All heavy atoms as an XYZ file, in Angstrom:
816
protein
N     -16.409     13.262      3.292
C     -15.451     12.486      2.537
C     -14.661     11.615      3.508
O     -14.187     12.082      4.529
C     -14.515     13.419      1.763
C     -13.491     12.647      0.952
S     -12.452     13.674     -0.102
C     -13.627     14.203     -1.326
N     -14.531     10.341      3.194
C     -13.748      9.403      4.001
C     -12.407      9.163      3.319
O     -12.300      9.191      2.099
C     -14.493      8.082      4.143
N     -11.374      8.943      4.129
C     -10.037      8.711      3.591
C      -9.713      7.232      3.656
O      -9.776      6.617      4.716
C      -8.980      9.528      4.352
C      -9.266     11.021      4.166
C      -7.576      9.186      3.866
C      -8.338     11.938      4.916
N      -9.371      6.669      2.493
C      -8.969      5.270      2.411
C      -7.447      5.220      2.559
O      -6.716      5.427      1.601
C      -9.401      4.677      1.078
N      -6.983      4.995      3.764
C      -5.543      4.937      4.040
C      -5.268      3.634      4.774
O      -5.617      3.483      5.945
C      -5.101      6.133      4.864
C      -3.602      6.176      5.098
C      -3.202      7.480      5.735
C      -1.733      7.517      6.023
N      -0.928      7.970      4.921
N      -4.650      2.707      4.097
C      -4.463      1.360      4.622
C      -3.737      1.352      5.960
O      -4.166      0.693      6.903
C      -3.742      0.490      3.582
C      -4.691      0.246      2.413
C      -3.270     -0.826      4.183
C      -4.083     -0.497      1.264
N      -2.640      2.067      6.061
C      -1.869      2.034      7.304
C      -2.636      2.634      8.477
O      -2.566      2.159      9.588
C      -0.540      2.759      7.117
C       0.366      1.983      6.176
C       1.500      2.819      5.641
O       1.358      4.019      5.458
N       2.620      2.179      5.384
N      -3.397      3.643      8.235
C      -4.154      4.283      9.310
C      -5.398      3.482      9.686
O      -5.867      3.523     10.817
C      -4.569      5.686      8.885
C      -5.200      6.447     10.039
C      -5.268      7.905      9.787
N      -3.930      8.462      9.868
C      -3.577      9.634      9.395
N      -4.454     10.379      8.778
N      -2.365     10.078      9.516
N      -5.930      2.723      8.731
C      -7.163      1.973      8.965
C      -6.927      0.576      9.507
O      -7.867     -0.185      9.672
C      -7.978      1.879      7.668
C      -8.491      3.221      7.226
O      -8.557      4.158      7.990
N      -8.835      3.326      5.958
N      -5.685      0.187      9.749
C      -5.417     -1.118     10.346
C      -5.208     -2.241      9.351
O      -5.408     -3.401      9.682
N      -4.835     -1.913      8.124
C      -4.532     -2.945      7.142
C      -5.526     -2.992      6.001
O      -6.521     -2.265      5.969
N      -5.236     -3.862      5.067
C      -6.029     -3.954      3.841
C      -7.443     -4.472      4.088
O      -8.411     -3.953      3.537
C      -5.298     -4.850      2.835
C      -5.794     -4.873      1.404
C      -5.909     -3.466      0.834
C      -4.859     -5.697      0.538
N      -7.587     -5.471      4.940
C      -8.920     -6.043      5.196
C      -9.850     -5.015      5.835
O     -10.991     -4.828      5.386
C      -8.813     -7.290      6.092
O      -8.025     -8.268      5.407
C     -10.181     -7.868      6.390
N      -9.378     -4.328      6.871
C     -10.225     -3.314      7.512
C     -10.490     -2.141      6.583
O     -11.595     -1.571      6.587
C      -9.585     -2.823      8.812
C      -9.612     -3.817      9.964
C      -8.857     -3.272     11.173
C     -11.039     -4.163     10.355
N      -9.518     -1.790      5.762
C      -9.719     -0.702      4.796
C     -10.808     -1.067      3.787
O     -11.627     -0.223      3.428
C      -8.416     -0.401      4.056
O      -7.482      0.163      4.943
N     -10.822     -2.328      3.345
C     -11.874     -2.773      2.424
C     -13.244     -2.665      3.087
O     -14.222     -2.240      2.463
C     -11.612     -4.203      1.975
C     -10.434     -4.325      1.027
C     -10.222     -5.728      0.548
N     -11.385     -6.133     -0.226
C     -11.866     -7.375     -0.217
N     -11.318     -8.315      0.500
N     -12.920     -7.676     -0.946
N     -13.317     -3.065      4.342
C     -14.602     -2.981      5.063
C     -15.059     -1.534      5.197
O     -16.241     -1.219      5.014
C     -14.471     -3.610      6.448
C     -14.332     -5.104      6.409
C     -14.175     -5.661      7.791
N     -13.864     -7.086      7.746
C     -13.393     -7.761      8.761
N     -13.162     -7.159      9.918
N     -13.148     -9.039      8.653
N     -14.119     -0.641      5.539
C     -14.465      0.774      5.694
C     -14.888      1.385      4.357
O     -15.828      2.172      4.299
C     -13.290      1.543      6.296
C     -12.998      1.228      7.758
C     -11.665      1.832      8.187
C     -14.113      1.730      8.654
N     -14.202      1.014      3.285
C     -14.576      1.524      1.962
C     -15.960      1.028      1.556
O     -16.762      1.789      1.008
C     -13.544      1.108      0.919
S     -11.982      2.002      1.033
N     -16.229     -0.233      1.821
C     -17.547     -0.789      1.496
C     -18.640     -0.086      2.294
O     -19.710      0.236      1.754
C     -17.572     -2.290      1.763
N     -18.391      0.171      3.572
C     -19.359      0.872      4.409
C     -19.598      2.291      3.892
O     -20.738      2.740      3.772
C     -18.879      0.912      5.865
C     -19.761      1.658      6.853
C     -21.128      0.993      6.962
C     -19.097      1.720      8.221
N     -18.506      2.995      3.566
C     -18.638      4.356      3.030
C     -19.417      4.344      1.719
O     -20.302      5.176      1.507
C     -17.256      4.970      2.824
N     -19.088      3.395      0.867
C     -19.777      3.263     -0.413
C     -21.273      3.007     -0.212
O     -22.116      3.614     -0.871
C     -19.128      2.118     -1.191
C     -19.388      2.112     -2.658
C     -18.575      1.020     -3.346
O     -18.692     -0.166     -2.961
O     -17.831      1.363     -4.267
N     -21.612      2.109      0.721
C     -23.019      1.805      1.017
C     -23.778      3.017      1.526
O     -24.980      3.144      1.300
C     -23.118      0.689      2.062
C     -22.759     -0.675      1.506
O     -22.669     -0.818      0.266
O     -22.551     -1.599      2.325
N     -23.084      3.896      2.227
C     -23.715      5.084      2.813
C     -23.627      6.313      1.918
O     -24.047      7.394      2.299
C     -23.074      5.416      4.172
C     -23.193      4.306      5.188
C     -24.643      4.174      5.637
N     -24.752      3.192      6.690
C     -25.470      2.089      6.603
N     -26.140      1.820      5.523
N     -25.542      1.244      7.604
N     -23.024      6.141      0.744
C     -22.933      7.261     -0.196
C     -21.869      8.274      0.161
O     -21.919      9.424     -0.294
N     -20.890      7.873      0.948
C     -19.804      8.777      1.345
C     -18.687      8.676      0.315
O     -18.237      7.583     -0.032
C     -19.262      8.407      2.752
C     -18.060      9.259      3.113
C     -20.362      8.544      3.788
N     -18.246      9.827     -0.191
C     -17.168      9.850     -1.181
C     -15.848      9.436     -0.531
O     -15.562      9.778      0.615
C     -17.039     11.259     -1.750
C     -16.071     11.364     -2.894
C     -16.016     12.772     -3.472
O     -16.857     13.607     -3.125
O     -15.092     13.019     -4.264
N     -15.046      8.700     -1.283
C     -13.762      8.218     -0.785
C     -12.607      8.971     -1.426
O     -12.627      9.265     -2.612
C     -13.598      6.727     -1.088
C     -14.499      5.791     -0.300
C     -14.513      4.415     -0.949
C     -14.020      5.701      1.137
N     -11.606      9.254     -0.615
C     -10.364      9.858     -1.097
C      -9.234      8.908     -0.740
O      -9.183      8.392      0.376
C     -10.122     11.204     -0.421
C      -8.805     11.840     -0.791
S      -8.564     13.350      0.154
C      -6.805     13.298      0.321
N      -8.334      8.660     -1.659
C      -7.213      7.765     -1.396
C      -6.031      8.499     -0.821
O      -5.766      9.648     -1.159
N      -5.319      7.823      0.047
C      -4.107      8.399      0.619
C      -3.090      7.296      0.838
O      -3.420      6.211      1.298
C      -4.407      9.095      1.948
O      -3.216      9.632      2.496
N      -1.856      7.583      0.507
C      -0.774      6.632      0.707
C       0.537      7.361      0.912
O       1.580      6.928      0.446
N       0.467      8.509      1.554
C       1.681      9.278      1.792
C       2.652      8.473      2.636
O       2.273      7.837      3.606
C       1.350     10.610      2.479
C       0.439     11.539      1.681
C       0.053     12.746      2.512
C       1.114     11.980      0.405
N       3.894      8.501      2.260
C       4.999      7.797      2.931
C       4.795      6.290      2.995
O       5.231      5.649      3.932
C       5.271      8.356      4.346
O       4.163      8.087      5.204
C       5.565      9.831      4.332
N       4.168      5.715      1.998
C       4.014      4.261      1.932
C       5.307      3.608      1.460
O       6.032      4.165      0.643
C       2.912      3.876      0.951
C       1.532      3.879      1.571
O       1.436      4.038      2.785
O       0.556      3.710      0.822
N       5.544      2.411      1.931
C       6.622      1.579      1.396
C       6.154      1.008      0.064
O       5.016      1.218     -0.351
C       6.919      0.441      2.372
O       5.808     -0.438      2.430
N       7.020      0.252     -0.608
C       6.621     -0.372     -1.869
C       5.417     -1.285     -1.687
O       4.494     -1.275     -2.497
C       7.791     -1.173     -2.452
C       8.867     -0.258     -2.987
O       8.654      0.317     -4.066
O       9.904     -0.103     -2.334
N       5.414     -2.083     -0.619
C       4.276     -2.977     -0.371
C       3.019     -2.184     -0.040
O       1.925     -2.502     -0.510
C       4.598     -3.951      0.758
C       5.656     -4.997      0.444
C       6.018     -5.787      1.695
C       5.202     -5.911     -0.661
N       3.159     -1.150      0.777
C       2.016     -0.311      1.137
C       1.446      0.422     -0.061
O       0.221      0.533     -0.219
N       2.343      0.919     -0.927
C       1.894      1.619     -2.128
C       1.128      0.667     -3.046
O       0.060      1.004     -3.558
C       3.089      2.227     -2.865
C       2.803      2.969     -4.161
C       1.853      4.138     -3.937
C       4.108      3.453     -4.791
N       1.650     -0.544     -3.224
C       0.965     -1.530     -4.064
C      -0.403     -1.874     -3.483
O      -1.404     -1.929     -4.209
C       1.818     -2.790     -4.202
N      -0.472     -2.094     -2.174
C      -1.747     -2.409     -1.524
C      -2.739     -1.255     -1.695
O      -3.918     -1.475     -1.994
C      -1.529     -2.719     -0.045
N      -2.256     -0.034     -1.521
C      -3.121      1.140     -1.686
C      -3.673      1.220     -3.097
O      -4.870      1.480     -3.300
C      -2.338      2.423     -1.365
O      -1.996      2.486     -0.009
N      -2.818      1.000     -4.091
C      -3.275      1.078     -5.478
C      -4.340      0.035     -5.783
O      -5.312      0.319     -6.485
C      -2.089      0.912     -6.433
C      -1.086      2.073     -6.421
C       0.132      1.725     -7.268
C      -1.724      3.360     -6.895
N      -4.181     -1.157     -5.243
C      -5.200     -2.203     -5.442
C      -6.522     -1.797     -4.788
O      -7.591     -1.985     -5.364
C      -4.718     -3.542     -4.878
C      -3.734     -4.237     -5.753
N      -4.093     -4.889     -6.917
C      -2.393     -4.383     -5.641
C      -3.022     -5.403     -7.476
N      -1.973     -5.112     -6.729
N      -6.442     -1.245     -3.581
C      -7.654     -0.795     -2.882
C      -8.352      0.304     -3.680
O      -9.559      0.264     -3.886
C      -7.308     -0.292     -1.478
C      -8.486      0.225     -0.656
C      -9.350     -0.938     -0.178
C      -7.986      1.040      0.529
N      -7.575      1.278     -4.141
C      -8.160      2.391     -4.887
C      -8.825      1.903     -6.169
O      -9.922      2.352     -6.520
C      -7.103      3.442     -5.227
C      -6.386      4.018     -4.030
C      -5.169      4.634     -4.185
C      -6.925      3.942     -2.749
C      -4.496      5.175     -3.102
C      -6.261      4.476     -1.654
C      -5.035      5.096     -1.830
N      -8.173      0.975     -6.853
C      -8.742      0.443     -8.096
C     -10.029     -0.331     -7.821
O     -10.996     -0.233     -8.586
C      -7.723     -0.457     -8.798
N     -10.041     -1.080     -6.724
C     -11.221     -1.881     -6.387
C     -12.438     -1.009     -6.098
O     -13.572     -1.416     -6.368
C     -10.927     -2.781     -5.184
N     -12.217      0.175     -5.563
C     -13.338      1.052     -5.193
C     -13.471      2.270     -6.103
O     -14.190      3.209     -5.778
C     -13.219      1.467     -3.718
C     -13.562      0.304     -2.825
C     -12.571     -0.551     -2.371
C     -14.880      0.012     -2.504
C     -12.881     -1.662     -1.600
C     -15.200     -1.091     -1.736
C     -14.195     -1.920     -1.292
O     -14.513     -3.019     -0.545
N     -12.767      2.260     -7.226
C     -12.895      3.349     -8.194
C     -12.393      4.681     -7.688
O     -12.862      5.729     -8.121
N     -11.439      4.654     -6.781
C     -10.875      5.900     -6.238
C      -9.753      6.331     -7.170
O      -8.709      5.710     -7.238
C     -10.318      5.690     -4.810
C     -11.393      5.166     -3.876
C      -9.713      6.985     -4.287
C     -10.864      4.697     -2.532
N      -9.996      7.401     -7.929
C      -8.938      7.870     -8.813
C      -8.620      9.345     -8.620
O      -7.616      9.837     -9.103
C      -9.269      7.575    -10.271
C     -10.588      8.168    -10.718
O     -11.232      8.891     -9.934
O     -10.991      7.904    -11.854
N      -9.460     10.037     -7.895
C      -9.187     11.443     -7.656
C     -10.061     11.932     -6.510
O     -11.230     11.588     -6.444
C      -9.506     12.238     -8.923
O      -9.257     13.600     -8.723
N      -9.545     12.708     -5.609
C      -8.114     12.990     -5.442
C      -7.421     11.845     -4.699
O      -8.014     11.202     -3.851
C      -8.102     14.244     -4.588
C      -9.356     14.185     -3.803
C     -10.359     13.451     -4.667
N      -6.180     11.613     -5.060
C      -5.371     10.598     -4.399
C      -4.040     11.234     -4.032
O      -3.383     11.839     -4.871
C      -5.128      9.378     -5.322
C      -4.168      8.395     -4.682
C      -6.449      8.687     -5.639
N      -3.664     11.124     -2.764
C      -2.388     11.658     -2.289
C      -1.390     10.522     -2.171
O      -1.513      9.669     -1.299
C      -2.555     12.311     -0.905
C      -3.352     13.591     -0.967
O      -3.294     14.262     -2.015
O      -4.018     13.924      0.018
N      -0.420     10.498     -3.062
C       0.650      9.511     -3.006
C       1.981     10.235     -3.180
O       2.097     11.137     -3.996
C       0.501      8.468     -4.119
C      -0.740      7.593     -4.088
C      -0.812      6.741     -5.351
C      -0.722      6.692     -2.866
N       2.964      9.818     -2.418
C       4.292     10.417     -2.553
C       5.254      9.523     -3.299
O       6.428      9.795     -3.313
C       4.905     10.677     -1.169
C       4.500     12.017     -0.622
O       3.785     12.758     -1.264
N       4.944     12.325      0.564
N       4.802      8.457     -3.871
C       5.693      7.468     -4.457
C       6.544      6.929     -3.317
O       6.081      6.826     -2.196
C       6.506      8.115     -5.574
C       7.276      7.130     -6.421
O       7.036      5.912     -6.326
O       8.124      7.578     -7.206
N       7.760      6.591     -3.553
C       8.603      6.072     -2.471
C       9.621      7.127     -2.067
O      10.792      6.872     -1.894
C       9.260      4.777     -2.916
C       8.213      3.682     -3.084
C       8.696      2.554     -3.917
N       9.081      2.920     -5.262
C       8.245      2.955     -6.299
N       6.979      2.666     -6.134
N       8.667      3.261     -7.485
N       9.160      8.333     -1.920
C      10.009      9.483     -1.658
C      10.723      9.401     -0.315
O      11.871      9.780     -0.199
C       9.135     10.737     -1.713
C       9.864     12.017     -1.501
C       8.919     13.189     -1.666
O       7.780     13.032     -2.086
N       9.375     14.365     -1.333
N      10.066      8.891      0.709
C      10.632      8.923      2.048
C      11.020      7.556      2.601
O      11.787      7.467      3.536
C       9.643      9.573      3.028
C       9.305     10.986      2.655
C       8.040     11.313      2.223
C      10.259     11.980      2.710
C       7.720     12.610      1.881
C       9.961     13.285      2.365
C       8.686     13.598      1.946
N      10.437      6.486      2.061
C      10.679      5.160      2.620
C      11.225      4.248      1.535
O      10.555      3.994      0.541
C       9.378      4.553      3.190
C       8.867      5.415      4.334
C       9.610      3.120      3.653
C       7.562      4.946      4.915
N      12.445      3.770      1.741
C      13.026      2.823      0.807
C      12.631      1.411      1.194
O      12.325      1.138      2.343
N      12.623      0.527      0.226
C      12.291     -0.872      0.478
C      13.396     -1.727     -0.133
O      13.266     -2.179     -1.265
C      10.937     -1.224     -0.129
O       9.920     -0.420      0.415
N      14.473     -1.948      0.603
C      15.601     -2.689      0.041
C      15.256     -4.136     -0.294
O      15.962     -4.788     -1.043
C      16.651     -2.625      1.148
C      15.891     -2.374      2.395
C      14.688     -1.566      1.993
N      14.149     -4.635      0.221
C      13.733     -6.013     -0.009
C      12.898     -6.175     -1.275
O      12.590     -7.276     -1.679
C      12.914     -6.529      1.174
C      11.751     -5.605      1.499
C      10.581     -5.660      0.778
C      11.867     -4.650      2.497
C       9.541     -4.795      1.020
C      10.824     -3.782      2.767
C       9.672     -3.856      2.027
O       8.651     -2.988      2.283
N      12.496     -5.081     -1.893
C      11.611     -5.148     -3.057
C      12.426     -5.112     -4.346
O      13.139     -4.150     -4.607
C      10.604     -4.003     -3.026
N      12.320     -6.163     -5.135
C      13.030     -6.224     -6.409
C      12.181     -5.546     -7.485
O      12.495     -4.464     -7.947
C      13.323     -7.674     -6.773
N      11.074     -6.167     -7.860
C      10.155     -5.572     -8.830
C       9.032     -4.935     -8.049
O       8.480     -5.527     -7.129
C       9.619     -6.646     -9.761
C       8.800     -6.078    -10.890
C       8.152     -7.179    -11.633
N       7.622     -8.093    -10.615
C       6.902     -9.158    -10.870
N       6.646     -9.483    -12.075
N       6.443     -9.921     -9.916
N       8.661     -3.721     -8.403
C       7.694     -2.993     -7.596
C       6.758     -2.156     -8.467
O       6.697     -2.329     -9.674
C       8.449     -2.146     -6.548
O       7.512     -1.530     -5.686
C       9.335     -1.097     -7.172
N       6.057     -1.223     -7.859
C       5.096     -0.355     -8.538
C       5.817      0.533     -9.549
O       6.873      1.085     -9.260
C       4.358      0.528     -7.504
C       3.466      1.548     -8.189
C       3.552     -0.335     -6.549
N       5.217      0.660    -10.718
C       5.765      1.529    -11.760
C       5.043      2.870    -11.687
O       3.814      2.927    -11.689
C       5.570      0.901    -13.159
C       6.031      1.856    -14.251
C       6.309     -0.425    -13.238
N       5.835      3.952    -11.594
C       5.283      5.304    -11.583
C       5.884      6.044    -12.769
O       7.101      6.172    -12.880
C       5.621      6.049    -10.273
C       5.019      7.442    -10.283
C       5.137      5.260     -9.063
N       5.008      6.508    -13.676
C       5.454      7.233    -14.860
C       4.666      8.524    -15.005
O       3.431      8.503    -14.951
C       5.263      6.387    -16.115
C       6.146      5.156    -16.158
C       5.855      4.284    -17.372
O       4.706      4.307    -17.887
O       6.767      3.583    -17.782
N       5.380      9.617    -15.139
C       4.765     10.937    -15.334
C       3.713     11.233    -14.269
O       2.634     11.719    -14.553
C       4.160     11.045    -16.727
C       5.178     10.940    -17.836
C       4.529     11.064    -19.191
C       5.576     10.878    -20.269
N       4.985     10.913    -21.589
N       4.027     10.878    -13.028
C       3.138     11.180    -11.916
C       1.960     10.242    -11.760
O       1.082     10.482    -10.935
N       1.914      9.177    -12.548
C       0.820      8.219    -12.455
C       1.359      6.856    -12.051
O       2.278      6.331    -12.683
C       0.087      8.096    -13.812
O      -0.431      9.377    -14.162
C      -1.051      7.090    -13.729
N       0.793      6.303    -10.996
C       1.181      4.971    -10.521
C       0.233      3.951    -11.124
O      -0.981      4.129    -11.100
C       1.126      4.918     -8.995
N       0.809      2.879    -11.667
C      -0.008      1.819    -12.257
C      -0.236      0.705    -11.243
O       0.666      0.337    -10.497
C       0.672      1.250    -13.490
C       0.722      2.257    -14.634
C       1.164      1.606    -15.890
N       2.438      0.897    -15.668
C       3.299      0.628    -16.614
N       3.043      0.958    -17.846
N       4.419      0.001    -16.343
N      -1.441      0.176    -11.227
C      -1.764     -0.956    -10.353
C      -0.966     -2.167    -10.846
O      -1.067     -2.532    -12.024
C      -3.275     -1.273    -10.378
C      -3.581     -2.478     -9.500
C      -4.076     -0.060     -9.931
N      -0.170     -2.789     -9.980
C       0.589     -3.968    -10.392
C      -0.335     -5.098    -10.838
O      -1.401     -5.298    -10.273
C       1.348     -4.374     -9.120
C       1.397     -3.132     -8.294
C       0.123     -2.403     -8.599
N       0.085     -5.834    -11.858
C      -0.751     -6.901    -12.402
C      -0.223     -8.294    -12.082
O      -0.856     -9.286    -12.428
C      -0.879     -6.730    -13.918
C      -1.614     -5.452    -14.291
C      -1.731     -5.256    -15.789
O      -1.279     -6.128    -16.558
O      -2.281     -4.220    -16.185
N       0.911     -8.389    -11.428
C       1.474     -9.696    -11.056
C       0.683    -10.282     -9.889
O      -0.081     -9.574     -9.230
C       2.937     -9.525    -10.661
O       3.663     -8.992    -11.733
N       0.885    -11.573     -9.600
C       0.167    -12.212     -8.488
C       0.379    -11.496     -7.149
O       1.388    -10.823     -6.948
C       0.770    -13.618     -8.437
C       1.295    -13.856     -9.806
C       1.760    -12.508    -10.308
N      -0.584    -11.662     -6.271
C      -0.516    -11.016     -4.953
C      -0.634     -9.511     -5.106
O      -1.434     -9.018     -5.881
N       0.187     -8.780     -4.378
C       0.183     -7.321     -4.489
C       0.959     -6.847     -5.708
O       0.915     -5.681     -6.054
C       0.780     -6.688     -3.225
C      -0.045     -6.837     -1.953
C       0.695     -6.239     -0.767
C      -1.418     -6.194     -2.101
N       1.693     -7.755     -6.357
C       2.447     -7.385     -7.545
C       3.835     -6.863     -7.250
O       4.482     -6.306     -8.119
N       4.307     -7.041     -6.031
C       5.652     -6.622     -5.653
C       6.487     -7.878     -5.447
O       6.083     -8.783     -4.726
C       5.633     -5.778     -4.361
C       7.043     -5.444     -3.907
C       4.827     -4.503     -4.582
N       7.620     -7.931     -6.094
C       8.518     -9.077     -5.949
C       9.452     -8.816     -4.770
O      10.191     -7.833     -4.764
C       9.323     -9.264     -7.228
C      10.153    -10.512     -7.240
C      10.838    -10.686     -8.581
O      10.133    -10.746     -9.606
O      12.078    -10.736     -8.584
N       9.407     -9.691     -3.788
C      10.214     -9.532     -2.578
C      11.480    -10.374     -2.697
O      11.420    -11.561     -3.034
C       9.404     -9.944     -1.327
C      10.267     -9.916     -0.073
C       8.197     -9.020     -1.170
N      12.621     -9.756     -2.425
C      13.903    -10.459     -2.428
C      14.089    -11.094     -1.052
O      14.457    -10.429     -0.088
C      15.025     -9.481     -2.734
C      16.382    -10.148     -2.886
O      16.576    -11.265     -2.343
O      17.260     -9.537     -3.521
N      13.804    -12.380     -0.964
C      13.814    -13.071      0.329
C      15.198    -13.111      0.973
O      15.312    -13.146      2.195
C      13.235    -14.470      0.181
C      11.749    -14.427     -0.125
C      11.122    -15.797     -0.191
O      11.561    -16.693      0.554
O      10.196    -15.956     -0.997
N      16.253    -13.077      0.175
C      17.596    -13.072      0.762
C      17.842    -11.774      1.526
O      18.465    -11.777      2.588
C      18.669    -13.275     -0.312
O      18.713    -12.183     -1.214
N      17.318    -10.657      1.034
C      17.452     -9.382      1.738
C      16.603     -9.400      3.009
O      17.034     -8.911      4.057
C      17.069     -8.193      0.832
C      17.083     -6.884      1.607
C      18.012     -8.111     -0.363
N      15.412     -9.970      2.935
C      14.558    -10.077      4.120
C      15.279    -10.867      5.207
O      15.290    -10.465      6.379
C      13.201    -10.740      3.783
C      12.396    -11.027      5.043
C      12.407     -9.860      2.830
N      15.924    -11.971      4.820
C      16.674    -12.770      5.809
C      17.824    -11.968      6.407
O      18.091    -12.049      7.598
C      17.173    -14.063      5.178
C      16.086    -15.137      5.072
C      16.655    -16.496      4.692
N      16.984    -16.604      3.287
C      16.112    -16.800      2.310
N      14.825    -16.902      2.593
N      16.482    -16.897      1.059
N      18.501    -11.164      5.594
C      19.604    -10.329      6.091
C      19.110     -9.288      7.092
O      19.792     -8.981      8.064
C      20.298     -9.596      4.943
C      21.216    -10.443      4.121
C      21.810     -9.625      2.981
O      21.127     -8.797      2.370
N      23.083     -9.860      2.701
N      17.952     -8.739      6.840
C      17.411     -7.673      7.685
C      16.637     -8.193      8.896
O      16.288     -7.423      9.788
C      16.489     -6.763      6.857
C      17.150     -6.013      5.707
C      16.098     -5.297      4.872
C      18.198     -5.042      6.222
N      16.384     -9.496      8.915
C      15.584    -10.083      9.997
C      16.297     -9.937     11.346
O      17.516     -9.983     11.440
C      15.319    -11.557      9.701
N      15.495     -9.761     12.378
C      16.002     -9.631     13.743
C      15.392    -10.759     14.568
O      14.182    -10.980     14.528
C      15.597     -8.267     14.349
C      16.028     -8.169     15.787
C      16.179     -7.131     13.522
N      16.217    -11.452     15.321
C      15.737    -12.517     16.191
C      15.198    -11.882     17.470
O      15.962    -11.491     18.343
C      16.862    -13.501     16.510
C      16.378    -14.711     17.296
O      15.232    -14.695     17.788
O      17.154    -15.671     17.407
N      13.895    -11.763     17.581
C      13.293    -11.077     18.730
C      13.474    -11.859     20.024
O      13.518    -11.280     21.100
C      11.798    -10.759     18.497
C      11.647     -9.752     17.381
C      11.000    -11.995     18.218
N      13.569    -13.164     19.936
C      13.778    -13.953     21.158
C      15.175    -13.733     21.710
O      15.376    -13.707     22.918
C      13.537    -15.440     20.874
C      12.116    -15.804     20.457
C      12.024    -17.285     20.139
C      11.134    -15.421     21.540
N      16.145    -13.537     20.849
C      17.521    -13.287     21.271
C      17.643    -11.950     21.982
O      18.396    -11.792     22.918
C      18.433    -13.296     20.027
C      19.905    -13.164     20.360
C      20.740    -13.234     19.104
O      20.653    -14.251     18.392
O      21.465    -12.256     18.838
N      16.887    -10.960     21.579
C      16.965     -9.604     22.157
C      16.190     -9.457     23.467
O      16.315     -8.468     24.150
C      16.468     -8.572     21.150
C      17.394     -8.432     19.978
C      16.860     -7.390     19.031
N      17.856     -7.155     18.015
C      18.329     -5.953     17.742
N      17.902     -4.894     18.361
N      19.242     -5.807     16.786
N      15.359    -10.425     23.810
C      14.539    -10.320     25.025
C      15.384    -10.377     26.302
O      15.053     -9.766     27.278
C      13.516    -11.438     25.084
C      12.266    -11.101     24.345
C      11.125    -12.023     24.551
N      11.345    -13.156     25.430
C      10.554    -14.186     25.496
N       9.506    -14.240     24.725
N      10.773    -15.175     26.317
N      16.438    -11.160     26.292
C      17.240    -11.438     27.475
C      17.748    -10.265     28.144
O      17.847     -9.890     29.203
Protein backbone atom coordinates (compact mmCIF):
# COMPACT_ATOMS: atom_id res chain seq x y z
CA UNK A 1 0.00 0.00 0.00
CA UNK A 2 1.33 3.45 -0.95
CA UNK A 3 0.49 6.59 1.01
CA UNK A 4 -0.71 9.63 -0.91
CA UNK A 5 0.49 12.47 1.33
CA UNK A 6 1.04 15.73 -0.49
CA UNK A 7 3.35 17.35 2.04
CA UNK A 8 5.56 14.29 2.35
CA UNK A 9 5.66 13.66 -1.40
CA UNK A 10 6.91 17.14 -2.33
CA UNK A 11 3.67 18.80 -3.41
CA UNK A 12 0.61 18.17 -5.51
CA UNK A 13 2.38 17.59 -8.84
CA UNK A 14 4.76 14.94 -7.48
CA UNK A 15 1.92 13.33 -5.52
CA UNK A 16 -0.10 13.01 -8.74
CA UNK A 17 2.86 11.35 -10.45
CA UNK A 18 3.36 8.93 -7.55
CA UNK A 19 -0.35 8.08 -7.48
CA UNK A 20 -0.38 7.46 -11.22
CA UNK A 21 2.69 5.22 -10.92
CA UNK A 22 1.13 3.27 -8.04
CA UNK A 23 -2.11 2.94 -9.97
CA UNK A 24 -0.25 1.68 -13.07
CA UNK A 25 1.52 -0.94 -10.95
CA UNK A 26 -1.63 -2.07 -9.16
CA UNK A 27 -0.53 -0.72 -5.77
CA UNK A 28 -3.40 0.29 -3.48
CA UNK A 29 -3.38 3.91 -2.33
CA UNK A 30 -4.16 5.24 1.13
CA UNK A 31 -4.78 8.94 1.69
CA UNK A 32 -3.19 10.91 4.47
CA UNK A 33 -3.46 14.54 5.44
CA UNK A 34 -2.77 14.60 9.14
CA UNK A 35 -2.01 18.10 10.42
CA UNK A 36 -2.77 19.73 7.07
CA UNK A 37 -3.55 23.42 6.81
CA UNK A 38 -6.73 24.52 5.04
CA UNK A 39 -4.87 24.70 1.71
CA UNK A 40 -3.17 21.34 2.29
CA UNK A 41 -6.46 19.71 3.27
CA UNK A 42 -8.17 21.04 0.14
CA UNK A 43 -5.28 19.85 -2.06
CA UNK A 44 -5.38 16.42 -0.41
CA UNK A 45 -9.12 16.08 -0.97
CA UNK A 46 -8.75 16.92 -4.66
CA UNK A 47 -5.95 14.36 -5.01
CA UNK A 48 -7.97 11.67 -3.24
CA UNK A 49 -11.02 12.35 -5.40
CA UNK A 50 -8.95 12.25 -8.59
CA UNK A 51 -7.59 8.80 -7.75
CA UNK A 52 -10.69 7.34 -6.09
CA UNK A 53 -9.07 7.21 -2.65
CA UNK A 54 -11.93 7.09 -0.18
CA UNK A 55 -10.86 4.55 2.38
CA UNK A 56 -8.84 4.43 4.47
CA UNK A 57 -8.07 8.13 4.69
CA UNK A 58 -6.38 9.73 7.70
CA UNK A 59 -7.41 13.35 8.10
CA UNK A 60 -7.44 15.41 11.27
CA UNK A 61 -9.41 18.31 9.86
CA UNK A 62 -7.76 21.52 11.02
CA UNK A 63 -7.23 20.27 14.54
CA UNK A 64 -3.62 21.37 14.95
CA UNK A 65 -2.94 24.01 12.29
CA UNK A 66 -4.96 27.19 11.98
CA UNK A 67 -5.09 29.15 8.75
CA UNK A 68 -5.88 32.77 9.61
CA UNK A 69 -5.60 33.68 5.92
CA UNK A 70 -8.38 31.33 4.79
CA UNK A 71 -11.85 32.86 4.61
CA UNK A 72 -13.91 30.15 2.89
CA UNK A 73 -12.46 26.69 3.24
CA UNK A 74 -13.15 22.93 3.31
CA UNK A 75 -16.49 21.90 4.80
CA UNK A 76 -16.36 18.99 7.25
CA UNK A 77 -19.69 17.57 8.42
CA UNK A 78 -20.19 14.50 10.61
CA UNK A 79 -16.60 13.39 10.05
CA UNK A 80 -16.76 13.69 6.27
CA UNK A 81 -14.79 16.31 4.35
CA UNK A 82 -16.27 17.47 1.06
CA UNK A 83 -14.08 18.22 -1.95
CA UNK A 84 -14.32 21.99 -2.57
CA UNK A 85 -16.06 22.87 -5.83
CA UNK A 86 -14.92 26.49 -6.22
CA UNK A 87 -12.14 27.44 -8.67
CA UNK A 88 -8.58 26.38 -7.88
CA UNK A 89 -8.32 24.40 -4.66
CA UNK A 90 -11.63 25.87 -3.50
CA UNK A 91 -10.17 27.82 -0.58
CA UNK A 92 -10.75 31.56 -0.47
CA UNK A 93 -7.60 33.34 0.70
CA UNK A 94 -7.88 36.66 2.53
CA UNK A 95 -5.06 38.58 0.85
CA UNK A 96 -5.10 41.36 3.45
CA UNK A 97 -4.22 38.80 6.15
CA UNK A 98 -1.48 37.34 3.94
CA UNK A 99 0.01 40.84 3.59
CA UNK A 100 -0.15 41.32 7.37
CA UNK A 101 1.63 38.03 8.00
CA UNK A 102 4.22 38.51 5.26
CA UNK A 103 7.87 38.77 6.27
CA UNK A 104 10.42 40.72 4.24
CA UNK A 105 13.20 38.14 3.91
CA UNK A 106 15.63 40.62 2.40
CA UNK A 107 15.26 42.90 5.42
CA UNK A 108 16.09 40.04 7.83
CA UNK A 109 19.26 38.97 5.98
CA UNK A 110 21.39 41.87 7.24
